[in-house]
N, C-alpha and C positions, 0 to 999 in steps of 0.2 A: 171733604173741600179744601183741607189741607195739603191729602196726599195726590190728590191728582197738581193743586200749584205746586207739589214739589215734582210731581212727574213730567210738569211744564215746561220747568226750568231746568232740573238736567239733562232733559232733551234739547233743548234752548243752545247751551252749554256746550254739546256733544256738536249741536250744529255749528256752530261760533268756531270749535277747535277744531272741526272740517274743512271749513270755509279756508280758512285762518290757513290749515297747516297743505292743501292742496296747491294754493296761490304761494304759499312758499318754495312747494314743490318745483313748482311750474318756472317758479324767478330760479333757480339754481338750476335745472335742465338748461333754460334757454340762453343763459350767460357763464360760456365757460368762464374761472376762472382760475387766474394766469400768474399774478404773485409776481412781476417783472420789476424789479428795482433800477429806478432813473433818477438823473442826477442834472441839471440844464448847466449847459457849457455852451456861452459864445450864442446865445438864440437857438441851441440845440440840446436835445431830450436828446442824453445818451442813456443806454443799458448798460447797470454798474454790477445788478447780478440777478440774474435768473436765479428763481426760487424750484425750480424744478426744473435741475441739468439734464438730467440722461431728455427728458423732454426737448426741452430747450434746442440741445446737439442735433435729437433727433429733426427740426423745422429751421435747421440751420441758423437759429440766433447765439448769438455771442457777445460778451461783454465789448463796447466800443462800438458796437452798430447803434447808429443813428433810429431815433424815431420819428417819418415822418408822417403817418397818419394812422387812425384807431378808429375803427367803423366809419372808416368811407369819409372821417372827420379830421384838419390840423389838429395837434398834437396842444398846441396854445388853446381850442374851443375846448380842451377837457379841465374842467373849473377844475375836480377833485386832485389833480396831480400836482398841482402847485405848490401846495400844502400838505399832499398825502406824500410825495415821490415815489409813489408805486402804482403799476399800471395791472389795476384789478381783475380788471375783466374785458375781454377784448371779441367778437365772431371774426376780426378779420386784423392782419394788420402790415402796414407796409412800412419796410428797414429799407434804411443805405446802410450797405457795406462798407468794408476799408477800402474797398478799389472803385468804390461810388457804385456801381453795379445796386437797384433798386429791384426789391425781392417783395412779392405779396403774399403772404400765408395765410389762407382757410383758417381755424381754428372752430374744431368740435366739437361738441357736449361729449366732456369724460373725456378727451385724448389722453388726461392725463391718469394713468390707473388708479393712483392712488387718492385721488381726488375723487373715483366712483364710491371704493368703499367709504372712505372717511366723511366726505358730505352729503353723498346721497345715497350709497345702498345702510348701510349703519343707524343712518337717523332715521329713515324710511319705515326700516325694521320695529327698531325703537318707537317710532311716533307708531304705528299701527298696533305694537302690543300694549303700548299703555292705554288704546282707547280701546281696544278689547277686556284687559284687565279692569278699566276703569267702570264697563258695562256691566262685565261680573260683580263686580262689586259692588255694583248699585242693586242688578236682581239678587244678590243672594239677601235672604233674610236679616241682614246687621245695617239698616238703615238709620243709623245715630250720626251727630254730630262729628265725631270723629275721623266715621266713612265718608260722609259727603269731603269734609276738609282733605283727606288724604286722598281723593280723586282729586280735586281742585289742584293740588298740588302737584300729582303725577302728571298729568295733563299740562300743567304749567313748564314742569320741568322737561316735556316733552316737546312745546311749542320755543323755550328756551335754547334747546339742544338742535332743532332742527332751525334755527333759524339764523343758527353759526354761518349756513353758506349765503345765505342772501342778504345777512351784514355784514359779511367777509369784502362784497361787490358792489359794497356801499348802495345799497336796495335804500331807499328809504324806507320802506314798509316794515325790508325789513331787520331793518339798523332798530325802529321804535318797535318791532314786538319782540327783538332779541332785548334791547335793555329795558325794557317794561316787564314781561316776564322774569326776567334776570333779578329784578327786586323782590319780583310780587313772589316766586316761586319763596325766597327768605321770610315775609310776611304769613305766607301762608304757613312756613314751619313753624312759626312765632306762635301764630295762632293755634295751632296745631298743638303746640307742648304744651299753653297755658289750657287746652280743655282734658290735656292729657294728664298733667296735673291733678287736675277735680277729678278725673277717674280716680286714678291711687289715692284721691283723699289726702291728699301732700301739696305743703302752704306756697302758693304762688309768689317767686322773690323779684319779681316783677312789675312793672305798670299793670297794672287791675284794667282800662282800658283798651286794649288790643287793636281796635278796630280803629284807632285813629290812625295805625303804623300803613291800613290801605291808602294814604294820603299816600305816600312816598312812591310809588309806580308811579300815577299822576305824575309827579311834580319833576319824575326823570321820563316821560314820555317830553313834557314842556318842556325839558332841558333839551332832550334831543330835538325835539321840533326846533327849538332854537340854532340850536349847532348846526344842522343842516343847511339852514336860511344865510346863515353868517359862516361860512365856511373856515375863517381865521381860526375862528373858537372849536373848533370842532373835536381836534386833540382836548383840547382844558374841561370840554364840557364830558369825553370820555373817561379823561383822570376823575372828574368831580365823580361822577360814575359810580365808578370801579371804590374810589375811596366810599360813597355809603352802604355797597354791597360790604365790603370789609368791615365796616364799622355795624354794620346791622347782624353780620355773622359773626363777629367779636360779643355781641353781645349776647347774643342765639348760646354761641357754648360758653360764654362766662357763667348765664345760668343753669347751663346744666352741669359744670364743674362744679359749682361751692353749692346747688342743689344736692348731688350726690354727693360731697365733701360731707356735708350738714345732718340730710337724713340716711344716707347709705344705705336705697332704695335700690335694692339688683336690678330692677327693669329700667332706672335712669342709666346704671350704668351700661348696659347691652344699649338703650337708645343713644349715649353717646359718644359711643363706638363705631354706631350704623351710623352718626354724621361725621365725625373726625375725619375716620380713615377716607374717604370720596372725595372730603374734600380739600383734604392737603394737597395730591399735586396741583388741583387747581389755584388753588390758595399761594404757594410756595414756587411752583414752577412759569405760572403765567400773572396773577394778578398782582403780587405784592412785587416781581422787576419787572411789571411793564405801571406799575406807579412810580419807583424811586428811579427805574435805572432808565424807562421810557424802550424798553426791548423786554422778550420772554426769552425762558430757556425751552417753553415747549410751546407749540400754538394751542389756540383757546381749543378747538377741533377736538385734539387729542388728551388735553385732559378733560374737557368735560364729557369723555365717555365714563370717566370714573363717576362722574355723578350720577350717571343714570341709575350707578344701583342703590340711591338712597330710596326713592319710592319704596321699589321692591323689597327692600331689607328693614324698613319699616314692617311691610308686609309679613315677612320671616319673620323677626323679632316679636311684633307686638301683637298680631294679629293670625295668625295658624292657627291654633286654638279653637277660635269662632269662626272661621270662614270656613277652611279644607286642611288635612289634613298633611300639613306639607314635610312633613317625615317621611311619610311615606314616597312621595316624588323627588324628596331628595335621594331617599336609600335606591331608588330605581335609578336613577339617574347614575350613581357612582358605579351601583351595578352593572347599564350599558357601556357606562363612559371605560371600564377595567378592559371588555372587550374591543371597544370601538377604537379602543388608544394601542392597543396591542396588534389588531389588525391593519390600521392602519402603518403603523410605523414599521412593521415586517414588508408592507408594502412599499414602502417612502425607500425603504435599504433595498429590494428587491429593482425599484426604478432606478438608485442610487446607481447600482451597481452595472447596471444592463443598458440605461439608455446615458449618462452623461449631464442629465439634465440638469438646468442650473438650480443653485439649493432655493433662487425664491420663489422659482417653479415650484420646483416637490414641494415645498412649505405650501404653496396653494395646494396643493394633490392632497398633501398630508391633513390642512384642512377640510379641506371639500370630501377627501373619504371619513374622515372622523365623526364630521358632523351627520353625514346623510346614513351613516349607518344608528348613530345614536337615535335617527327619524325613524329610520327602520325596524329597528328593537322594541319600540316603542310602539308603532302601528302596529306589528307581530301581533307585538300580545293581545294590543284591544282588538285584533281579527280573532285569534285562534282564542279569545275568550267568549266573543260574539258566536263564532261558528264554530264550538268544540262539540258542539250534537251531530255534525254533518262531516269533521275533518278526522274524524278516527270513531273506527269501525266499534263496535258494542265490545269486541274480543278485549278493546285495547282502551278501552274508555273504565278505568277506575274508581271514577266516583261514579260513575255509575254501578260499578260491580258492589262499592262500599255502600253503596242506596240501597239497593233491591238485595244484601246482604244483614244489611239492619233491620229491612222491612219483614224478612223471611225472619230470624232469630228474634225477633219483635215481640212475636205472636205466644212463643214459647213461656209458660211459667213457671214449672218448677227447674230449678241448677242443673238436674242430673239431664231431664232432658234438653234443657239451653245448648249443654254441654256436647252432646251427642247434635244435635241440631249445625252448633257451627263448624264442629270437625268436616259432616257431612258439605257444607259450603264451601267450606279452606279447599275438598279435594276437590269439589264441581269447579270451583274458579280458576284456582289454578292450574286444574288439570290431572292432579298427582293421584293417584291408586291408593298409597296407605298413608292414611293421615289421623293421630291418636288422639287421646288424652291420659297425660300421667295425670296421679295423683300420687306427691311425695308426703310419707305423713316423717315429723319432726321426732315423734317421741317413740318410735318403732325403726325408724329409717328405711321402709318399705315401702318399692317403686311400686304402682297397682297399675296397672293399663284396663283401659275400658275396652281391649281387643285382649283377652288372653293368648289369642293362640299366634299372637307374634314369638319368632323365634331370634328377636337381637335384641332380650331382655339387658345381654352380656354384656354388652357395648355404650349402654349409658353409664354415665361416670357421675356418681351421688352429689360430688364436689361442685362437679358445676352447676348442679341441678339448685345445691345450695347458695349459689351464687345469685342465680339471675335474680332479677330485679325488675319493676314493671316499665313496660317497653322495651326490653331487653330483644335481641333475637339473635340466638349466635349457630353458626353452623359449624360443624363437629364433618370427620368423615362419612358418617353415616344417617344422618341428621342433621335437621334445621330443629333447634330447641328454641321454642317462646313463651315467654310467661306471660300466665292467664290469671290468674288469682292467689292472694294465700289471704289465709287465716292464723286464728290460732296455735294449730294441729296442722294443714295438710296445706301443700302448695301445687298448683294443677299449674301441668303446663301440657303446652302445645306438641309431638311432635308430628315433624314430617320427614317420614323416610323416602332420599331424595336419593338412593341406591347407586351414589356416587355417577350419577349421569345427570339431573335434573338441578338447575344453575337458577335458583329468584334474582330477576332484576331489583332494581332500585325501584322501580313503580310497585310494583309486587309487593317488596320488602313495606314500602310505604303505608300502600293499601292493609299490609297486615298490618302494621303497627298501630295504625287508627282503629283499626279495629280490636285488635285487642284492648287499648282504650275504652275504649264503648262497652265493650264485653266486660271487662273487669268492673266499672260504675255500673251497669248494669247487673253483675250478683250482687256485688254491696245493698243496692235499691232493695232488689228480692230478695235478700236477706232477711233487712229491717222490716222489711213490710211482713214476712215472716213471722217474724219474734213480735212485733206488733198485735198480729192475728192469733197467734196464741198468747199474749197477756190479754189478750180480749175475751179471747173463749175461757184463759182463767178467772179473770172478773168476774165474769159471769156464769161460772159453775162456782167458784166458792163466796160470790156476795163483796168481794174485797175492794172495797173503792179507790184504792188509790194503785195509780200507775205508775211505774218510776221512769219508763219515757216519756210521762208527759212531765214528769219533775224533770226529767234529764232536757228535754227540751226548751222549755222552758228558761230553764240554769243557763241554756247557752244561749239562749234568744239576750236573757236580760245583762248575761254577760258581754253579747255583744250590741249590744247602745250603750255599756260603761264604757266600754272599749273606742266606741266612736266618738263620744261626747269628750273622753278622757284625752282624745288625739283633736279634736277640735278645740279644745280648753288648752292645750299646750301648745297649739301652732296659732294661739289668738291675744290671747288673754293674760295666757303666762310669759311668751315671747314681750308685751306690754308691757308689764310688771315689770320682768326682769330691767327694760330698755329706761325703767324710769328708774328703776334701783339704780342705776350704771351714774345714769346724771344723778341723783342724788347724793350718791358717792364721791362723783368730780365734785358738786357746789362746796362739798364738806373741805374741801382739798383751796379752794378757789381761791385767789388771790386777787383777783378785780372784785373788789367791792362791791363798786359802782353797778357792775353787772349782774350782782346777784339778783337784785329784786324780777329785773327780766327773765334772768334766767327759771325762778323759781313760777313766775306764772306762766311759760312754757309748759311746764311740769305739773304746775297743776292743771293747764288746758290738756294735756295728754291722760291724766288721771280721770277729768271728768271725761272724757270722750273712754276709757276702757271702763269706767263704772256703769256707764250707760251699754257701753257693749255686753257686760254683764251681765244687768238688769235685762235684757236681749234677750238674753239663752236663760234666764231664769224664765220670763212670762212665754217662752216656748217650750219649757217645759213643765211645768206648769200656768196656765195664763191667768192672775188673780182674780180680773174680775169674773170668771165663770162662774167662782162659786157663791158670789158676794152680790154680784149683780145680775147675773143670769147671762143667755146666749148672746143674747141681742147686744148689749154693751160691749159684749168681748169679742163680738163679729165686729161692731163700730169701730171700735177703736184699733182691731187689727187692720179694718179698711183705713182708715184715715192713716195708716201709719203707712202702708203702700202706697196709697195717693200720693205723699209726698219721695215717691222714689220714681213713678210709672213717666212715661212720655205718651202713653194712649188715652182714650178715653173711659173711665171707668165708671158702668152702670151698674145698680145693687138692687135687691129687692130682698129683705127679709122679715117673713111674717114671723108673728109671736106664734112658738108651740110650747104644744103642753105635753109633754114626754111624761113618762112613770119611772123608768130607764134613764136615772142621770148621766150612765155611760155614753146615750148618744149624745147628748152634749156636747162633752170631748174629741165624739169621734167627728161629730158636724164641726167645729170647729179645727180640727187639723188637716179635714178633708177643705174649709177654704182656707188654710194656710198652701196646702199644697196649691191648689188650683192657683192661687192667688201668682204666688212666687214663680211657676210654671208659666202664668204668665208675662211673668217678668221678667224671666231669662229667657223665656224661650220662643213663646209667639211672635214676638215683630209684630204686633196687633197695632191697628189705630184705633179698635175701639172692644174691648172686654166685656161682657154681661155677665153678670153672676146671682142665682137667685135661689134664696130657699123660699121655698113653697110645702104653706102644712096643708095635710091631705086625709080624708078622714081614718085612714089605718095608723097613719105614719108621717112621714115627709117626704120630698121632694127638694133634688137640689139640680138644677138647670144652667150649666156653663158654655155658651160660643163666642168665639173670637172671628173675627176676619183676618185672622194673622196668616204664617206659611203653610199649614197644613202638613202630616205627614204621611207617610205610610201605615198603616196602622199594623198591619202584618211585622214591618220592621221595628216600628213603636215597640211595640208586647216583647217583640222577640228581643231589644237592647235594654229594653227599661232605662231607659235615659231620663224621661221624667218625671219618674216610680208611679207610673203608673200601676203596677203593680203589687204595689204598698196599699195604693188605696181601693184595688179590687180587693185586695185580700179585707182591710179595716170593713170595705160592705160585705162581702161577703161571710164574715164573723156575725155579721146579724142579719142573715137570710135576708138581704136584700139585692138589686139588682143594678151592676154597673156596665151604663152602654156607651160606648164611645166611637162615634163617625168623625173622621177626613180624611182628607186628601190633600195632596201638592198643592201648595200657590192656594186652597177655597179655605183654608180657616179649618177650626176645631168646637166639636159641638160634642157635648158631655155630658148624660142624664143620669143620676143615682136616683133610685127610688125602696126605700122603707119601708117596713111597713112593723109596728109595734104589737111584737106577740104579745 
């Protein structure tokens, strides 16, 4: 029910956004913005300063011309000119020139090319981009209050920016949307910060009830309507609203600066920069000059371009790891931009010397070429990937070669046979006649080839053989030498005799390098298996119960667990204790005695939090209730603890089990821990159901959720949710682990264990 309600409100918001946006675009398109300053002199309205001078010259508009009619109406009938002293929009102008002749000027939409870019094209692109990203964020499995606020913030900033054009022509709806959304985006930003501080477990330093600030946009809308009705106070109302905007912005920045100075949280530093930097041009080049000097250094439409980066900087700095791999897209963008920039610059220089075009026109061509190439490279990469099976022949499809070669050599068990098969595959795939495997003995310094009939032994450099390491492929005058594998005594080298006539391409060298890495790991694993089989045979023959390899494996596993625990404690508990120690050291030398009790209270609060975290670690390592009160009590406490952190409905059933093997109790507890933590971090579900059921021979755990779901193959391959660890636990007790999941259709996990 709650999910349906959320869907309804989201799509209602999108619908309102579309309606408002499309109407604003219609206003901008239908009312050309010309911005001609005028003054009244002896009952006549005289042009003093056309803002777009090139356009004015083109239409024979010059200072000193008398404005007679605007859109067929007498100037005196246009109420806004009397207090604004600017002709902001017009489809038709009638002017009297200095010689007494009258001219009639018809103005088309976007006669002024600068307006087409700044008022229509760029805002429209930002409007559509905001819509796409908002829908994308909503459809991604991250439906939290932070994401919801971010979506509203993006849409509001977009409307504020889009409405600048409509507000500039003094359209009533455009003014109301522009001013209301301008304040609303700051209120949403304030609300976002409050929730983000809670997310970081950082104390909020401002009013707890942020929702009362949502009254401000309503007040601004009321003031705007009042200012439109009473034209004489229009500018006063405008300055009041700008003052409120400035005050709210100062509050937000103050909260961020003070919080960062006080808590030194790195996320706050990044967030602070992503807010301050885009606001600087708007604040110091438009808002403050407009408030104090009734003029501006840069127009609002230009300054507002920088504000567009705020919501997207939020996505990059705070949500990239949880939404998509931004680093990948940034790296691709950088890679494409290098080639696009160089070619576009080369084209620009060629056109400059060959055609003599103006600098403005060349700049437009440069930008168009640069952006077009960026798009072309990205589209080409995607198409090449999807069409890779038909774009390239099998002769040059090295991914296909890699797959078939690995499949072929992977069927061989013995190392000698493996190397021979590998040499055959390399010769076949590279179409080379003479390929051999060379074995270099470190003790005797002898070089042995698997094909002793070769006559080029004298050309092999032993010093080069000793220098070769993993991944190395060296070309000599006679051979390609490639490292295969090395152990305590022998080094194995692949020798490709090119006879000074064969040259391997980069793609072939990359194919060979990847194959060699695979082969090295394959040989290592094969040797380990052979050693284990030998020890097992020896154990069976001698009756020796102790296996050194098993002891080694267990020791390595214990060391890995200890390392992970030490790293986690170092990054959390230890850092908190060091911070507390520094706080106590500062209090020892504190001069303001009256402030010491309050500071001690904060330190005490930090110590309590640290102790609770340490207690949770201890409980995670060894659940205390498991031995004292049993499995059901331990599970009940675990579920109650999870209950406090989840935003989904958690349904659970735990039958009382009677198990002879007490180790199964710990395994069940660990499985519940992993399942519930996965539900908390990855499922993004509305309902999670986990059941522990008693069976005749053991027990069964059934987990289901209605979350985002996953591709099962990808999930098992990446092991991003600890699936392999749960499988290993279950298989260690001869149990069955079944996982069923599809993208968008939730997940089901069934675990069945029979006590032997």
